[in-house]
N, C-alpha and C positions, 0 to 999 in steps of 0.2 A: 873278126877273128880274134881281137883281144877279149871279148866277152866269152868266147869259147875256151880260150886258154884259162881264164879265170874259173869257169865251171870245171874243167879238168883238174885244176888244182884243188877245188873244193871236194872232189870225189876222193882226193888223196889225203886230205887233212883229217886228224883225229877229231872229228866234230864234237863228240860228246866230252872227251877229255879237255878241250879247250874251253867248253861251255861250263864245265865244272870249275875250272881255274877262274873264269870271270865271275862265276857265282861266288867264289871265295874273296876275290879281290874287291868286289863291289860291297862287301859287308865289313871291310876293315874300318875301323872307328879311330885309328891314328890320325890326329887332326892334320897334320901337314899333308898326309898322303891323300886323305878323302877330300880336302879342300882343294888340292891341285886338281883332282880328277873332276870334281864337280865344276870349278871355274873354267877349266879347259873345255868341258863339254858345253857349257853354256855359250862360250865364245864361238866354238866350231859350228854349233847347230842353232845359234840365234835364239836361244830359248827365252820366251817372254815371261820372266819371272813376275810380272805384275799380275798375272793371272792366277798365281799360286797362293794358297791359303797362307803359307808362310814364304814370304818373298825373299828372305834373307838366306842366301846359300850357305853361310857359316852355321846357321842353326841346325842343320841337318846332320845326324850322327854318323851317317854313312852315305856312299855314293847310292846305294839302293834306296836309302830313305828319300833322298832327293828325286831320284828317278820315278818312284811311286808316289810323289807328292800329290796333294789334294788340291782341288780348285777352290778359289773363293766362291761363296754363294753368289748368285746372281750374274755371274759372268757367262753362263750358258742359258739359252732361252728353252726351258722345259715345257712342253704342252702335254699335261698328264691327261690322256683321253684314251679310252678302250678302242676308239675308232681308228686310231693312228699306230703305226709302228714307228718307234723312235730309234735314231742311231745310238747303238750301244757304247760308241767310242768316238774319240777325236781321231782324224786320220784322212784317208782319201779312199774313194771307191775304185777298187781294182777291177772288179766285174760285178754286173748286176743283171738279172733277168730271169729266165725260166730254165728249169731242168728238163731238157729235151731228150727223150728216149733214154732216160737214166743217166744223161751226161751233164757235167757242168762245164762252162767255158772257163779256161785258165787263162789263156792268151790267144792270140791269133794262130789258128791252125792247131791248137793244143787243147784237148779236152781231157777229163778224168771221170770215172764213173761214181755215181752216188753210193754204190755198194762198197767200192774200195775206200772211198772217204770215211765211211761209217764202220770200218773195221771189219768188212766182210759179212756184216749182219743183213741177210737177205729179207728177213721179215721186216726190220726197222726200215730198210732201204725202200721197200714197197710202198710205205706210207707217204714217201716224198716224190714218188714218181709224177713227172709232169707238174711239180710244184714250183717254188719260187726261191731264189737264192741271191745272197749279196756276199761278196767277198770284200773285206774292209781292211786296208792296210794302215798300220800304225808306224809312222816314222820315228826315229829316235827322239826328236824334239817334242813329239806329242804328249798329251796327258795319257797315261798309261792304265788308268783304271777303267774297268768294264762294267757296264750297267745293263739293266734288264730293258729290252725294247718293248716288251709287253708283260703284263702280269702273268705268272704261272706257277704250277706245282711241279717240283722236281720228281720225276719218275724213274730216271736211269742214267747212269754215267758210264762212259767207256773210255778207258786209258788205251791208247794205241802207241806202242813204241815204234820208233821209226828213225829216219835220218834227220839232220839238223841243217839242211841247206838254207841259205839266206832266202828271203821272200821278197827281195827287192825286184824292180822291173827286169833287169838282165836276168836273174835266176828264173823268174816265172816264165819268161819268154824262151828260156833255153833248157830248162830241166824238165823233162817228161813226167807227167803225173805228180807234180811237186807236192801239191797238198795232200795226195793220197800216199805219199812216201814219208812225209815229215812226221815226227812225234806229234801228237795231238790229244787234247782231252775234250770229249763229247758230252754235253750235257742235254738231256732230253726233257723238255717240260710240257705238261699238259696245260693248254690255254683255252681261251674262248674261240681261239681260231683253230682248234685242234692241236696236233703236235707241232712244237717248234724245237728245233736244235740250234744250239749256240756252241760253236766249236772253237777252241783256242788251239791255234797252230804254232807249234814251236819253230825255232830258227837257230842257226849258229849263233852263239853267245846269249840265246834266250833259253837257257837251260832250267829256268824256274817259272812255274805258273802256280798260281794260287786261286782258291775260290773261298767265298766267305763261310761256307759250311765245312770245308774240309782243311783249310789252311794251305801249307805248301804241298803240292802234288809231285812236282819234279824239281830238282833232280831226285832220282830213286835208284838204288842199286838193283831193284826188282823190275827190270825192264821187260815186261811181258804183258800180254793183252789182259786188261783187268776190267770186268764188268760188275757193276753194282745196281741192284734194284732198290728203289726208294718207295715201293707201294705201301710199306707198312709204316712209313714215316711221314711227317707232315713238314716238309721244307717248301715254304711259299715265299716267293720274292714278288713284290710289286713292281709295276712299271716304274722305271728310273731308279730303283734300288740298286746298291752296288752288288755285283755278282763275283768280281775277283779282280786280278790284275796280273800283268806280265811284269816280270822283274828285269826285263829288257824288252824292247819293241818287237812286234810280230804282226799276226793277222788273226782276225776274227771272221769266220764263216756263219752266216745265219741261213737256216732252211726253214721253209713253211710249206705246208701241204697244197695241193691243187685247189685253184679257185677260191683262195682265202683272202687274197689282197691284190692291190695294184700298186706297183712302185710309183712314186711321184714322178711325174713327167720331166720335172727339171732336174731329176738325179741321174747323172750320166757317168760313164767311165771316166776316171781320173778327177772327178769333181772332189774338191776338199769338202770334209764334213765335220760337224762338231756334235759332241755328245748331246742327246736330247733333240737334235734336229729331226724333222719329219722326213722319214725314208719311204713310208708306204701309207695307203689307206685301205681299210678293210672294205672287202666287197659285201660282207654280211653286216648290216647296221642293226 
């Protein structure tokens, strides 16, 4: 009952206005203010600063600079190999499996369509029918930079405006079609495994997403479906390269085409994962 009341409240909140406010607050460089936010956050979420490239909270010029902190070298085990699909993030597995009859599993008794997820692009959706997907949740304490699970050439992006519901367990289990309703940025890559989609899903207080080739994508006043083709450009990212980052925590969804990979048998729902960890093995060697 309590969760249902919380969800009803979320429907009533000015989600985008609140997220824009957080966007501004997290960029304030006034030292007492930003230091208070950073130290409070570290205590509440038990952030392990020993993993950070810069372990001193006071050295970050703003809360956002701290939140998007880089990791030290060698604190994650990368296996750079085209036979594997690597985790693009630190976080936890929300769901992982196959896209059955054009549907992805969101939570128990809740599904959403691949077509809705991909902004209504029927042609693109057909490429992923009966393919594989993984939904990866980034908690506030996690490393928030996103990397490439495989090497690929960018061929298309789609910005889909939408709601900003939280993507925590309570919301995922109670908000229908959540990942197909929330704001998201879809990147389609051509890889040795065929097409791959890496999707950044926004959430409340996650009003800002960035990629290495575009910079900051959201927040934006132009909240309308935006499609960009990259066939005349050469934007290539290698496996493990940085792809982008959230300026607060959220979710990444990976899509692969049919019969291209097998998820590792030890990767299960709710498993914690680390960036660079093996998620899958290619069927085609």
